[in-house]
C-alpha positions as a Python dict, from the first residue, in 0.01 Angstrom:
ca = {
    (1, 'M'): (0, 0, 0),
    (2, 'A'): (178, 321, -88),
    (3, 'E'): (539, 334, 23),
    (4, 'T'): (579, 692, 146),
    (5, 'S'): (368, 915, 364),
    (6, 'S'): (355, 1179, 85),
    (7, 'E'): (156, 952, -145),
    (8, 'K'): (-221, 961, -139),
    (9, 'L'): (-425, 665, -22),
    (10, 'R'): (-574, 497, -330),
    (11, 'T'): (-931, 449, -215),
    (12, 'L'): (-1218, 222, -318),
    (13, 'I'): (-1572, 319, -209),
    (14, 'V'): (-1816, 31, -157),
    (15, 'D'): (-2188, 91, -92),
    (16, 'D'): (-2507, -44, -245),
    (17, 'E'): (-2681, 295, -222),
    (18, 'P'): (-2591, 526, -516),
    (19, 'L'): (-2656, 841, -312),
    (20, 'A'): (-2425, 717, -38),
    (21, 'V'): (-2150, 651, -295),
    (22, 'E'): (-2199, 998, -440),
    (23, 'R'): (-2179, 1160, -97),
    (24, 'M'): (-1860, 972, -12),
    (25, 'Q'): (-1706, 1077, -343),
    (26, 'V'): (-1784, 1442, -269),
    (27, 'L'): (-1634, 1416, 81),
    (28, 'C'): (-1324, 1237, -47),
    (29, 'C'): (-1264, 1492, -322),
    (30, 'K'): (-1224, 1759, -52),
    (31, 'M'): (-944, 1565, 122),
    (32, 'D'): (-584, 1595, 13),
    (33, 'D'): (-467, 1259, 145),
    (34, 'I'): (-686, 1027, -62),
    (35, 'A'): (-758, 959, -428),
    (36, 'V'): (-1072, 764, -524),
    (37, 'V'): (-976, 497, -778),
    (38, 'G'): (-1309, 320, -802),
    (39, 'T'): (-1653, 243, -660),
    (40, 'A'): (-1849, -79, -615),
    (41, 'S'): (-2216, -136, -540),
    (42, 'D'): (-2187, -485, -389),
    (43, 'G'): (-1941, -705, -205),
    (44, 'A'): (-1857, -935, -494),
    (45, 'A'): (-1771, -640, -719),
    (46, 'A'): (-1564, -491, -436),
    (47, 'L'): (-1346, -802, -416),
    (48, 'R'): (-1294, -805, -793),
    (49, 'L'): (-1193, -438, -790),
    (50, 'V'): (-954, -488, -500),
    (51, 'D'): (-775, -752, -708),
    (52, 'A'): (-773, -528, -1015),
    (53, 'L'): (-695, -188, -862),
    (54, 'H'): (-491, -275, -551),
    (55, 'P'): (-630, 11, -340),
    (56, 'D'): (-464, 121, -16),
    (57, 'L'): (-800, 183, 154),
    (58, 'V'): (-1155, 50, 124),
    (59, 'L'): (-1444, 259, 260),
    (60, 'L'): (-1682, -30, 314),
    (61, 'D'): (-2056, -33, 380),
    (62, 'M'): (-2155, -295, 635),
    (63, 'T'): (-2501, -407, 516),
    (64, 'M'): (-2528, -509, 151),
    (65, 'P'): (-2727, -789, -17),
    (66, 'E'): (-2560, -1128, -68),
    (67, 'V'): (-2195, -1046, 13),
    (68, 'D'): (-2201, -798, 303),
    (69, 'G'): (-1924, -582, 442),
    (70, 'L'): (-1811, -830, 705),
    (71, 'S'): (-1781, -1102, 440),
    (72, 'V'): (-1571, -871, 222),
    (73, 'A'): (-1345, -788, 518),
    (74, 'R'): (-1303, -1158, 603),
    (75, 'S'): (-1196, -1227, 245),
    (76, 'L'): (-952, -936, 248),
    (77, 'A'): (-805, -1053, 579),
    (78, 'K'): (-686, -1373, 410),
    (79, 'K'): (-477, -1184, 155),
    (80, 'A'): (-103, -1150, 208),
    (81, 'T'): (-123, -788, 95),
    (82, 'R'): (-451, -623, 178),
    (83, 'P'): (-594, -272, 191),
    (84, 'A'): (-688, -98, 512),
    (85, 'V'): (-1062, -111, 583),
    (86, 'V'): (-1282, 162, 726),
    (87, 'F'): (-1641, 49, 779),
    (88, 'V'): (-1903, 312, 694),
    (89, 'T'): (-2244, 209, 821),
    (90, 'A'): (-2573, 316, 975),
    (91, 'H'): (-2548, 34, 1231),
    (92, 'D'): (-2343, 50, 1551),
    (93, 'N'): (-2383, -312, 1663),
    (94, 'Y'): (-2108, -474, 1454),
    (95, 'A'): (-1812, -290, 1606),
    (96, 'V'): (-1664, -589, 1789),
    (97, 'E'): (-1677, -808, 1478),
    (98, 'A'): (-1533, -527, 1267),
    (99, 'F'): (-1229, -472, 1484),
    (100, 'D'): (-1179, -843, 1528),
    (101, 'L'): (-1106, -822, 1153),
    (102, 'D'): (-847, -546, 1214),
    (103, 'A'): (-1055, -261, 1072),
    (104, 'V'): (-889, 79, 1095),
    (105, 'D'): (-1208, 260, 1193),
    (106, 'Y'): (-1587, 236, 1209),
    (107, 'V'): (-1773, 546, 1092),
    (108, 'L'): (-2146, 592, 1143),
    (109, 'K'): (-2379, 736, 880),
    (110, 'P'): (-2465, 1010, 808),
    (111, 'V'): (-2092, 1064, 760),
    (112, 'K'): (-1954, 1398, 873),
    (113, 'S'): (-1648, 1541, 701),
    (114, 'E'): (-1448, 1583, 1022),
    (115, 'R'): (-1527, 1224, 1128),
    (116, 'L'): (-1412, 1085, 794),
    (117, 'E'): (-1096, 1294, 819),
    (118, 'R'): (-1014, 1127, 1152),
    (119, 'A'): (-1065, 785, 994),
    (120, 'I'): (-835, 877, 705),
    (121, 'A'): (-574, 1002, 954),
    (122, 'R'): (-587, 664, 1129),
    (123, 'A'): (-543, 484, 796),
    (124, 'L'): (-242, 701, 713),
    (125, 'S'): (-94, 638, 1056),
    (126, 'R'): (-144, 263, 1013),
    (127, 'R'): (32, 276, 676),
    (128, 'N'): (325, 479, 805),
    (129, 'E'): (372, 263, 1113),
    (130, 'G'): (316, -64, 929),
    (131, 'A'): (37, -311, 1000),
    (132, 'R'): (-2, -383, 1367),
    (133, 'S'): (124, -717, 1491),
    (134, 'E'): (-114, -1004, 1449),
    (135, 'S'): (-286, -1116, 1767),
    (136, 'E'): (-573, -1349, 1839),
    (137, 'W'): (-686, -1118, 2120),
    (138, 'L'): (-869, -786, 2102),
    (139, 'D'): (-651, -490, 2190),
    (140, 'E'): (-916, -224, 2130),
    (141, 'L'): (-1293, -184, 2137),
    (142, 'W'): (-1515, 71, 1967),
    (143, 'I'): (-1814, 181, 2171),
    (144, 'P'): (-2130, 359, 2046),
    (145, 'H'): (-2141, 700, 2213),
    (146, 'R'): (-2390, 965, 2101),
    (147, 'S'): (-2353, 999, 1722),
    (148, 'E'): (-2019, 820, 1682),
    (149, 'L'): (-1802, 543, 1819),
    (150, 'I'): (-1520, 600, 2062),
    (151, 'R'): (-1204, 390, 2080),
    (152, 'L'): (-1110, 212, 2401),
    (153, 'E'): (-795, 12, 2445),
    (154, 'T'): (-880, -307, 2630),
    (155, 'A'): (-594, -222, 2868),
    (156, 'Q'): (-807, 72, 2986),
    (157, 'V'): (-1099, -148, 3091),
    (158, 'D'): (-1107, -223, 3465),
    (159, 'R'): (-1418, -440, 3483),
    (160, 'I'): (-1688, -586, 3261),
    (161, 'D'): (-2040, -661, 3385),
    (162, 'A'): (-2310, -850, 3198),
    (163, 'E'): (-2642, -674, 3141),
    (164, 'R'): (-2857, -921, 2944),
    (165, 'D'): (-2740, -903, 2580),
    (166, 'Y'): (-2505, -616, 2662),
    (167, 'V'): (-2189, -570, 2862),
    (168, 'R'): (-2101, -264, 3067),
    (169, 'L'): (-1737, -164, 3038),
    (170, 'H'): (-1598, 23, 3339),
    (171, 'V'): (-1313, 262, 3265),
    (172, 'G'): (-1214, 461, 3571),
    (173, 'D'): (-1523, 650, 3688),
    (174, 'R'): (-1702, 612, 3354),
    (175, 'S'): (-1887, 321, 3198),
    (176, 'Y'): (-2007, 229, 2849),
    (177, 'L'): (-2261, -19, 2713),
    (178, 'L'): (-2169, -251, 2428),
    (179, 'L'): (-2404, -488, 2245),
    (180, 'Q'): (-2212, -810, 2308),
    (181, 'T'): (-2260, -1108, 2539),
    (182, 'I'): (-2010, -1148, 2819),
    (183, 'A'): (-1922, -1498, 2697),
    (184, 'G'): (-1858, -1371, 2345),
    (185, 'L'): (-1635, -1092, 2470),
    (186, 'E'): (-1450, -1323, 2710),
    (187, 'D'): (-1348, -1542, 2414),
    (188, 'R'): (-1181, -1239, 2250),
    (189, 'L'): (-995, -1107, 2556),
    (190, 'D'): (-641, -1211, 2645),
    (191, 'P'): (-670, -1453, 2942),
    (192, 'A'): (-329, -1335, 3061),
    (193, 'K'): (-485, -992, 3122),
    (194, 'F'): (-849, -1065, 3208),
    (195, 'I'): (-1021, -1328, 3420),
    (196, 'R'): (-1387, -1412, 3460),
    (197, 'V'): (-1475, -1440, 3828),
    (198, 'H'): (-1854, -1473, 3803),
    (199, 'R'): (-2106, -1550, 3532),
    (200, 'S'): (-2172, -1174, 3515),
    (201, 'T'): (-1825, -1029, 3585),
    (202, 'I'): (-1483, -1014, 3418),
    (203, 'L'): (-1195, -832, 3587),
    (204, 'R'): (-863, -708, 3464),
    (205, 'R'): (-610, -923, 3646),
    (206, 'D'): (-386, -640, 3762),
    (207, 'R'): (-682, -479, 3942),
    (208, 'I'): (-701, -774, 4183),
    (209, 'V'): (-513, -721, 4510),
    (210, 'G'): (-621, -1035, 4694),
    (211, 'L'): (-871, -1313, 4762),
    (212, 'K'): (-1092, -1331, 5068),
    (213, 'H'): (-1256, -1639, 5220),
    (214, 'D'): (-1596, -1540, 5354),
    (215, 'G'): (-1677, -1881, 5506),
    (216, 'L'): (-1894, -2172, 5394),
    (217, 'G'): (-1691, -2206, 5075),
    (218, 'V'): (-1766, -1851, 4962),
    (219, 'W'): (-1473, -1649, 4823),
    (220, 'S'): (-1444, -1290, 4703),
    (221, 'V'): (-1195, -1094, 4496),
    (222, 'E'): (-1054, -788, 4669),
    (223, 'L'): (-1003, -474, 4461),
    (224, 'E'): (-815, -164, 4565),
    (225, 'G'): (-1057, 109, 4675),
    (226, 'E'): (-1369, -89, 4578),
    (227, 'E'): (-1612, -335, 4729),
    (228, 'P'): (-1510, -704, 4702),
    (229, 'V'): (-1657, -903, 4413),
    (230, 'R'): (-1799, -1245, 4491),
    (231, 'I'): (-1644, -1533, 4298),
    (232, 'G'): (-1886, -1776, 4135),
    (233, 'R'): (-1832, -2141, 4227),
    (234, 'T'): (-1778, -2233, 3862),
    (235, 'Y'): (-1491, -1984, 3835),
    (236, 'L'): (-1333, -2038, 4176),
    (237, 'P'): (-1074, -2302, 4070),
    (238, 'K'): (-940, -2078, 3792),
    (239, 'V'): (-923, -1775, 4023),
    (240, 'K'): (-743, -1976, 4291),
    (241, 'A'): (-501, -2108, 4028),
    (242, 'M'): (-419, -1750, 3937),
    (243, 'A'): (-312, -1701, 4301),
    (244, 'G'): (-118, -2027, 4303),
    (245, 'R'): (-370, -2201, 4529),
}
């Protein structure tokens, strides 16, 4: 990576569609903070060029034949020194996997100049601050919203409810749908901060103010200013252990 904030981000564009590569080149040429050093039309070529060119940033298409964007990102994640990755894709359903691989941003096609500029600003900020500390737990989620994705810190999420193959994330008085199973998301969340209390509900631990015994072995979690949430029998021992019971 470049050593000072005044240096441009050396950027590699990766996309199997020639018109998409051309459009990204045009957009990048209008931005002062990046310099395109190469392009690749498939994942295997992208990995070879990363080794040869040592770019600071890879603008990476998600869906490509044979070696796709996620596979490229997984390979890059194993490198001691690796470029920042911004996924550029027409698909919004890989956001959790992308940020599990420490992607800087996730930009939806058709790419708008102002949206790409925000992604570049995030890459510059990441470079200037240094790579974030490694963690096995998700600390942010990117949620499809209208024509883009919005960033949510997991610390902002109060409650997660299962809705078939989706989860609904509750943040204050707003909620967002994410294509992800509740079990899959639970595996990525820090158990010191979140606890599953029912097969369809995960709560942020600091939102819980007490436990209530409703009789006949039925228990509920009490939340400040909200209706109690029933605890599933499978999850009751873990919830009681949290309370030292």
